[in-house]
C-alpha positions as a printed Julia matrix, in Angstrom:
173×3 Matrix{Float64}:
 -45.67  -16.73    0.08
 -42.73  -18.18    2.1
 -40.82  -20.66    0.54
 -39.26  -23.66    2.2
 -35.37  -24.48    2.96
 -33.24  -27.18    4.29
 -30.04  -26.75    6.31
 -27.92  -29.36    5.89
 -25.07  -29.43    8.58
 -21.57  -30.82    7.96
 -18.44  -30.77   10.12
 -15.59  -31.59    7.18
 -14.72  -29.11    4.12
 -14.1   -32.33    1.88
 -17.35  -33.86    2.74
 -19.13  -30.36    2.02
 -17.47  -30.17   -1.34
 -18.48  -33.58   -2.68
 -22.1   -32.87   -1.13
 -22.49  -29.85   -3.09
 -21.21  -31.8    -6.2
 -23.86  -34.42   -5.59
 -26.69  -31.8    -4.75
 -25.65  -29.96   -8.19
 -25.65  -33.26  -10.16
 -29.17  -33.91   -9.0
 -30.33  -30.56  -10.17
 -31.31  -28.82   -6.71
 -30.91  -25.28   -6.36
 -28.25  -24.44   -3.42
 -29.51  -21.08   -2.2
 -26.29  -20.49   -0.03
 -23.13  -22.1     1.71
 -22.3   -20.91    4.97
 -18.64  -21.71    5.89
 -16.42  -20.56    9.0
 -13.45  -20.18    6.74
 -13.15  -19.89    2.74
 -13.26  -23.22    0.75
 -11.34  -23.45   -2.16
 -13.16  -24.26   -5.48
 -16.53  -24.13   -3.45
 -17.58  -21.24   -5.77
 -16.8   -23.26   -8.99
 -18.8   -26.39   -7.59
 -21.98  -24.63   -6.58
 -21.76  -22.99  -10.46
 -21.38  -19.3    -9.32
 -20.1   -16.61  -11.87
 -16.67  -15.37  -11.62
 -16.26  -12.12  -10.0
 -15.7    -8.74  -11.73
 -13.97   -6.93   -9.2
 -10.68   -6.86  -11.04
 -12.58   -4.87  -13.76
 -13.96   -2.39  -11.3
 -10.1    -2.2    -9.8
  -9.0    -1.29  -13.22
 -11.5     1.34  -13.52
 -11.17    2.87  -10.22
  -7.19    2.89  -10.73
  -7.76    4.81  -14.03
 -10.39    7.14  -12.16
  -7.15    7.82   -9.79
  -4.68    8.4   -12.52
  -7.08   10.64  -14.07
  -7.69   12.94  -10.88
  -4.27   12.93  -10.14
  -3.13   14.13  -13.53
  -5.91   16.78  -13.42
  -5.24   17.85   -9.75
  -1.2    18.17  -10.38
  -1.83   20.35  -13.83
  -4.31   22.63  -11.93
  -2.37   22.95   -8.79
   1.14   22.9   -10.19
   0.9    24.15  -13.37
  -2.2    26.77  -13.85
  -3.22   27.64  -10.29
   0.14   28.29   -8.5
   3.16   27.42  -10.53
   6.39   27.58   -8.68
   9.86   27.13   -9.4
  11.03   24.1    -7.39
  14.65   22.98   -7.82
  15.02   24.73  -10.9
  11.92   22.92  -12.88
  10.23   24.98  -15.23
   6.72   25.54  -14.6
   5.72   25.79  -18.24
   3.95   22.72  -19.27
   2.82   19.4   -17.67
   4.84   17.08  -19.84
   7.98   18.94  -18.79
   7.33   18.05  -14.97
   5.68   14.91  -15.52
   8.7    12.66  -14.23
   8.43   14.43  -10.9
   4.63   13.5   -10.7
   4.99   10.16  -11.33
   5.1     9.02   -7.52
   2.05   11.0    -7.13
   0.25    9.68  -10.02
   1.24    6.02   -8.64
  -0.11    6.75   -5.25
  -3.43    8.28   -6.15
  -4.06    5.21   -8.8
  -3.36    2.51   -5.8
  -5.4     4.95   -3.31
  -8.52    4.9    -5.57
  -8.5     1.6    -6.57
  -8.26    0.03   -3.1
 -10.71    2.16   -1.31
 -13.1     2.33   -3.92
 -13.01   -1.52   -4.71
 -13.67   -1.99   -0.53
 -16.58   -0.03   -0.86
 -17.79   -1.81   -3.69
 -17.42   -4.99   -2.22
 -19.25   -3.68    0.85
 -22.11   -2.43   -1.22
 -21.92   -5.32   -3.44
 -22.31   -7.58   -0.57
 -24.94   -5.5     1.27
 -22.4    -5.29    4.05
 -23.28   -1.88    5.85
 -23.15   -0.59    9.43
 -25.29   -2.06   12.13
 -26.65   -4.61    9.83
 -27.85   -8.2    11.36
 -25.85  -11.17   10.66
 -27.48  -13.43    8.01
 -25.8   -16.7     9.12
 -28.71  -19.14   10.45
 -26.68  -20.82   13.25
 -23.52  -19.7    15.05
 -21.85  -23.04   14.55
 -21.26  -21.88   10.92
 -18.77  -19.39   12.33
 -16.76  -21.99   14.47
 -16.79  -25.42   13.04
 -19.86  -26.43   10.81
 -20.49  -25.73    7.21
 -24.3   -25.41    6.57
 -25.87  -25.89    2.85
 -29.21  -24.15    2.46
 -31.02  -25.92   -0.66
 -34.57  -24.72   -1.46
 -37.2   -27.23   -1.69
 -39.11  -27.66   -4.86
 -41.25  -30.89   -4.56
 -40.42  -33.91   -2.76
 -38.96  -32.78    0.47
 -38.17  -36.57    1.59
 -36.05  -37.29   -1.41
 -34.03  -34.35   -1.0
 -33.43  -34.78    2.82
 -32.4   -38.73    1.84
 -30.09  -37.43   -0.63
 -28.46  -35.0     2.05
 -28.11  -37.52    4.72
 -26.26  -39.7     1.88
 -23.62  -37.03    1.29
 -22.81  -37.1     4.72
 -24.64  -34.39    6.61
 -24.62  -34.64   10.27
 -27.87  -32.77   10.84
 -30.77  -31.67    8.72
 -33.46  -28.96    9.68
 -36.31  -27.94    7.44
 -37.47  -24.24    7.81
 -39.94  -21.8     6.25
 -38.13  -18.79    4.89
């Protein structure tokens, strides 16, 4: 079954913010807002949950630190110990101050790269994916609010016109 949505077009981000607040206050479900640039506070106004990317970044950093420690212990202590600058190769703990830069760099490397991959996967942005924006104006100078229609379409259209929409289109999705 196809659902019906209304696209309300705005040409100012402040007007869009007020419109989102009014539509949410009227208890309508906003599917998506397409913007040409990030609008500060829009996620909070839409009622979106906070992101957990910082938690994943910390976990990826811990994974990178673990990989660095295991790698350096195996390479420099167990597999092929070498006397570099008179440092003993008997234990990892004696050599740990020399390994600090490697541990830091591996932590940052894992956190950064895996965080980008996670972001792309969660956003469903993979190579050769078709763009999902409904109108090319949303990448230039217009903001589009996509609202699902549940009930009286004329009341929703009137509400969106009151909020300052410059154009309203009704679509089957």
